[in-house]
C-alpha positions in Angstrom: 108.1 10.8 119.7 106.0 7.0 120.7 105.7 4.8 117.8 103.5 2.0 116.9 104.9 -1.1 115.8 102.6 -3.9 114.1 103.0 -7.3 115.7 102.9 -10.8 113.8 99.4 -10.8 115.2 96.3 -8.0 113.9 96.8 -6.7 117.2 99.2 -3.2 116.9 101.4 -2.9 120.2 102.3 0.4 121.0 105.9 0.8 121.5 107.7 3.9 123.6 111.3 4.1 123.0 113.6 4.3 125.4 114.1 8.0 125.0 110.4 8.3 126.0 110.2 6.1 128.8 110.5 8.4 131.5 107.1 11.1 130.5 105.0 8.0 129.4 106.1 5.8 133.3 105.4 9.3 135.1 102.1 9.1 134.0 101.6 6.1 136.1 103.6 7.3 138.9 107.1 5.6 138.0 110.1 6.7 136.4 113.4 5.2 134.9 115.2 5.1 138.0 113.0 3.4 140.1 112.6 0.8 137.6 116.4 0.8 136.7 117.2 0.8 140.5 114.6 -2.3 141.1 116.7 -4.3 138.6 119.7 -3.5 140.3 118.7 -4.5 144.0 117.7 -7.3 142.7 120.7 -8.3 140.8 122.8 -7.1 143.2 121.0 -9.4 145.8 120.8 -12.7 143.8 125.0 -12.3 143.1 125.3 -12.7 147.2 123.6 -15.7 146.6 125.3 -16.9 143.7 127.4 -19.9 145.0 127.8 -23.4 145.3 126.3 -24.0 148.5 122.8 -22.4 147.8 120.3 -24.4 145.7 120.4 -24.2 141.9 117.2 -21.5 141.9 117.7 -19.8 144.8 119.7 -17.2 142.5 116.9 -16.0 141.0 114.4 -16.4 142.8 115.7 -13.6 144.7 116.4 -11.8 142.0 112.6 -11.3 141.9 111.6 -11.2 145.1 114.3 -8.2 145.3 113.6 -6.6 142.6 109.8 -6.6 143.2 110.5 -6.0 147.2 112.8 -2.7 145.6 109.9 -1.8 143.6 107.4 -1.3 146.3 109.2 0.2 149.1 110.0 2.5 146.1 106.3 3.5 145.4 105.3 3.0 148.9 107.7 5.8 150.0 106.2 7.8 147.4 103.6 8.3 149.5 100.9 8.2 146.5 98.9 5.7 147.7 100.0 2.3 146.6 99.9 -0.9 148.0 101.4 -4.6 148.5 99.0 -6.9 146.6 99.1 -10.6 147.6 95.6 -12.0 146.9 95.6 -15.3 145.3 99.3 -15.5 146.6 99.5 -13.0 143.3 102.7 -10.8 144.4 102.6 -7.6 142.9 102.8 -3.5 143.9 99.1 -1.5 143.2 97.7 1.5 143.0 93.5 1.4 143.9 93.6 5.4 142.9 95.3 4.5 140.1 94.0 0.9 139.0 97.1 -0.1 138.4 99.5 -3.2 139.2 102.8 -4.6 138.3 104.1 -7.2 138.7 107.3 -9.0 137.9 108.1 -11.4 135.2 111.6 -13.4 133.1 111.0 -12.3 129.4 113.1 -13.8 126.3 115.8 -12.6 124.7 113.1 -10.1 122.6 112.4 -8.3 126.2 113.4 -4.4 126.2 114.2 -4.2 122.3 112.0 -3.2 119.1 112.8 -6.4 117.5 111.7 -8.6 115.1 108.7 -10.2 117.3 107.5 -8.7 120.9 108.7 -10.6 123.7 107.4 -13.3 125.7 107.5 -14.3 129.0 109.6 -17.3 129.7 107.2 -19.7 132.1 103.7 -21.3 130.7 101.9 -19.1 133.3 99.0 -20.4 135.3 95.1 -19.3 135.7 95.4 -16.4 138.0 97.9 -14.8 135.3 95.3 -15.4 131.9 92.3 -14.0 134.6 94.7 -10.8 135.0 95.7 -10.1 131.7 92.1 -11.0 130.2 90.7 -8.7 132.7 93.6 -5.8 130.9 91.7 -7.0 127.7 88.2 -6.5 128.6 89.3 -3.1 130.3 90.8 -2.0 127.1 87.9 -2.6 124.9 85.7 -1.1 127.4 87.2 1.7 128.9 85.4 4.2 127.2 82.2 2.7 126.9 81.7 1.9 130.6 82.3 3.2 134.1 85.1 0.5 134.9 84.5 1.0 139.2 81.4 -0.2 138.4 82.4 -3.4 136.1 85.7 -3.7 139.2 83.2 -3.2 142.1 83.2 -7.2 143.5 86.9 -7.4 142.5 89.5 -7.1 145.7 91.5 -3.7 145.3 94.6 -5.1 143.9 93.0 -6.8 141.2 90.3 -4.2 139.9 93.2 -2.8 137.9 95.4 -3.4 134.6 98.2 -5.7 135.3 101.8 -4.3 133.9 104.4 -6.9 133.7 108.2 -5.4 135.0 109.6 -8.3 132.4 113.2 -8.7 132.8 115.8 -10.4 130.2 119.2 -11.3 131.2 121.9 -11.6 128.7 125.8 -12.4 129.3 126.3 -8.3 129.4 123.2 -6.6 130.4 119.8 -6.8 131.8 117.2 -5.6 129.7 113.6 -4.7 130.8 110.4 -3.4 130.0 106.8 -2.0 131.9 104.6 -3.4 129.1 100.4 -4.2 129.4 100.1 -7.8 128.2 96.4 -8.8 126.4 97.2 -12.4 125.5 98.2 -15.4 127.0 97.0 -18.3 124.6 97.7 -21.8 126.2 99.5 -20.0 129.1 102.3 -18.3 126.9 102.4 -14.3 128.0 103.5 -12.4 124.3 100.6 -10.1 123.1 101.0 -6.6 124.4 99.0 -3.5 123.9 101.6 -1.4 125.5 105.6 -1.5 125.8 107.8 1.2 127.4 111.4 0.1 126.9 113.9 1.2 129.6 117.8 1.4 128.4 119.4 -1.6 130.2 122.6 -2.0 132.6 125.7 -3.7 132.6 125.6 -6.7 134.7 127.9 -10.7 134.4 126.7 -13.5 135.3 123.3 -12.5 135.5 120.0 -15.3 135.9 116.4 -15.0 134.8 113.9 -13.2 137.7 111.9 -16.6 138.6 108.2 -16.0 140.5 108.5 -19.8 143.0 104.4 -21.1 142.5 103.6 -18.6 140.4 100.4 -19.4 139.6 101.8 -23.2 140.9 102.7 -23.7 137.7 105.7 -26.8 136.3 106.4 -26.5 133.0 109.4 -28.6 133.4 112.2 -26.2 132.2 114.9 -25.2 134.1 114.6 -22.2 137.2 117.2 -20.8 136.2 118.9 -19.4 132.7 122.4 -18.9 133.4 124.8 -16.6 131.2 128.4 -17.8 130.7 
């Protein structure tokens, strides 16, 4: 069963354990297999460009792009109303009917586990992410009070929805992942979630963190690629 885990902040986070992930993802038109296959596709593509001839940041960019592209292909192939979202250069796959959007981002070492604290995205985010995260929080607060389609009536379809993140973290042996709904982005740091769906990791070696090029035009001065041993 899904369990509740108290975060260090006052807001509780619902954590869906890996054995329950498929059932919860099915409610959103997703599956564990689609998520893991998308991440594997991204990692395979990353491996093909992890050579000294390429720019240092290219493997991370490639992993992000190919993971998102694979997830888009999987969902659009299902013919259930999924579309590619790119409003404001913010890359997602979304469903206007389900009022859901999914983006891909790199998380820290607490990604994919029920650890001492919730994970945080590894890069400081900009105004577009904050808009979406703030909208997530508003939807959570107002879901039972007003008609959400009215609230979202002036937004583009790929923004008139809750935005979930496929959060990915690579260590020396595995890629860990979760599908989670952020509700706070203090000072550009996304690290508070209303729900986290944990997914069993996939084995890998020499992986890098997925890097979204130019996301929100951010530049936090940190290395764009995190390499494992």
